N, C-alpha and C positions, 0 to 999 in steps of 0.2 A: 444665374440670369433669370430664374423664375420660369423658364420655358420647360415644357414637358415633351417627351419623345413621342412622335407620331407612331401610330400602330399599324398603318397601312391596311392590309387585308385582314388583320386581326382586330380592327376597330369594331366597336359595337354599334356605332352610329356615325353618320356624316351628314354634312349640309351640302346640298347640290341644287342647282337651278331646276325648277320643276319641269322645264322643257326637256330635260334629259332623264326624267324618271319614267319607269315602266310600271304601270299599275298591275299588280298581281292579284287576281280575284281571290277572295278569302278562302274559298273552298279548294283552291288548287294547291297541292303539296309543294312547299318551298324547295324541297330537294329535287323536284322535277323542273321547277321554274328556271333554274340556272341553265341546264342543258337546252331548254326551249329557247332561251335568249341567245344561245350559241348555235347548236345544231339545228334547232327548229327554224330560226330565221334564215339560216344559210340555205336550207332547202326550200323554204317558203318563198323567198325573194324571186327566184327564177320562175317558180310556178305561178306566182302572182303577175310577174312581168309578162309571161306568155298569155295569161288569161285562162288558166286551167279552170274548168267548171264541170258541172254535171254533163257526162257524155264524152269528156275528153279521154284520151288514151295516153298514159304517161309511162315511160320506161325509166327504171332506176338501175344504174350500173354501179356495183360496189355495195356489198351488204354487211357493213360494220355498223357502228352506232349511228353514223350519219345516214347511211342508206336505208336502214330500217325506219328511222324517223321520217325520211322522205316518203316511204310507202304510206305511213299513217297519215301524214299531212295531205298527200295527194288524194287519199281515199276520203278524208274529211271534206275535201273540196268537191267531191262527187265523181272523181275520175276512176276509170278502169286502170289498174296498175300491172305492168309486167316487170318482174324483177329479172335482172340479167347478171349472171356470174359465170366464172370459169369452172366448168364441171358441175356435178350434181350435188356437191357437198352441202351447199347452203339452200337447197330447194325447200326443205322443211322449215328452215328459219324464215325464209321469205314468205311462205304461205301462212305461217303462224302469226306474222305481223300484218296480214291482210292482203298480200299480193294475190291477184286473180290468176296470173299466168307466170310461167318461168321459162327463161331461155338460157340454155347452156351455150355460151359463146365459143366453146371449143368444138361444138358439134355443128358442122355445116348444115345438116338437116334441120336442126333446131333454129339456127339463124334464118334459114330460108323460110321457116314457118311464120316469121314475124316481119318479113319484108313489107315496107310501105304501110305499116299498121299504126305507127306511133305519131302523135301530134308533137310531143316534145320528149326529150331524153335528158335526165339529170345524171351526170357522170361525176361520181364523188371519189374515184380512184386517185390516191395521192401520189402515185409514182408514174413515170412516163410509160405510155402504152400507145398502141396504134388506134387512134380514135376513128379512123376511116372504116374500121371493121364494122362499126355500128351505124354509120350514116345511111346505109340502105334500108334500115328499119324505119326511117322517117317517112312520113307522107310527102310525096312530091310537092314542091312549091311552098307548102305551108309549114313543113316540119322544122323544128329548131332543136339543136343540141347545146346544152349548157355544161361547160366544164367547171367544176367546183374545186377539185383537187389542184393545188398549185404545182404545176410542172412547166416544162418548156412549152408544151402545147397550149397551156392556159394563157401564157403571155402572148403567144402567136395569135391565138383566137381573139384576144382583146384588140390587137393591132389590126387584124384582118377585118373584123366587124366594124371597127371605126372607119377604116378606109372605104369600106363598102356601104357606109351610112346605115348600118344596122341590118343589112340584107344578107349577111353571111349565114350559111346554114349552121355553122359552128361558132359559138360565142362563149363567153365566160361570165361567171358571176361569183363574187367572193362572199358578201354578207349583205345585210339590209340595214336601213336607217332606223331611227326611233319609231316612226309611224309604222313601218313594216314589222318591227319587233312587237309593237303593241297589238297589231292585227293577228299575228300568229299566237301570241299569248292568249288573246281572247278566244281564238279558234280552239286552241288546245283545252282551255278551261271549259268552253261550251260543251265540247264532246268528250271531255276527260281523256284526252289523248296524252299518254304518259310515256316518256322515253324509259327504256330499261336502265335503271340506275343502281349503283352500288355505293352506299354511303360508307366511306372508309376514313380511318384516323390518319393523321399526318404521318404516323410511323409507317404507313403502308405505301408511301409515295414511290419508293424504289420498286416495289413489287408491281405497282400499277404501270409504271413506265415499261417494265419488262413485258407485261401483258400486252400493252399497246403496241410494242414493237413486233408482236406476233400478228395473227390474223383476226383477232377480236371475234372469235367464232360466235359468241353469244350476243354481239351487238350492244355491249354494255357501255353506258356513259358513267364515268367515275366522278363522284362528288366528295370533296374533301371536307371533313367535319372540322372546320376551323374553330367553331364555338366550343367543341369538346376538347380542343387542345389548350384552352385557356385555363388559368388557375385563379379562382375556382372555376370549374367547368360551367358553361352555360348550356341550357337545353337547346338543341338544334331547332331553329325556326322561331325562337322567341327572343333573340338577342336584340331586336329592335323594339321590344315592348309590345303593347297592345296594338292591334291593327288601327290605322288611321284612315282618313277618307281617301288617301292615295290608293288603298287596297279596296277599291269598290268593285263588287261583283255585278257588273251591268247585265250579265246573262242569267244570274240565278244559278241554282245547282241542279235543276231537274230536267234539263233539256235532253231530248233523245236524238241521237245522231241519225242522219239519213241512212237508208239501207246500205249504201255503198261504204259507209264509214263504221259500221257496227262490228266488223271483225276485230 
């Protein structure tokens, strides 16, 4: 019939409407750009919706790949960040990614130390848990908690917030649109905020899924090297040819992050 088989995710190029394109600044590593358009926008959207800015105090619950990205993005927006986890095991991980404070949610004394201190909380835990344990940490009247992990609580939070016309203390957020994705991409490129990534071959997919079924102690985002799986292999990051005007670095490469984002 003269037709050729489509290659899907293995394609080296595709044609799309420009309104659905994300401009990746030239200086930003492509292996980091994918996670930014997933994990980055997922945590950025609720931070942007709340209006987090210099002087805000943000809590991040859940310290895997999503939570550690949340710490970095909140810091870049100028916020003070408190990481929250069960036990002390991930304290060092949280602080290494820029968190200012750490709360052990299994310690009543630790929880008590953070009561009424947070403007907003981003909860990325992907399994059911008691979210009311954390609401006392919010500032009265103005505090807001955003559930990102998809659980029974997330769906209930969507419904409750809708019924209360957006005034519920607990709401939910799933991901952001194109404009939001471009904003977080530009923010990460401006301050060179990079998720922790491991570029892996397609042959490692089973190992990766087994790792993700665990606790993801290092907060890694896995990037599959599709280009390297082709025959002949293509160099990662060059499969689309030379950069075009879609990859315009509007921020340049020499910006210095504000003091709160330098960790």
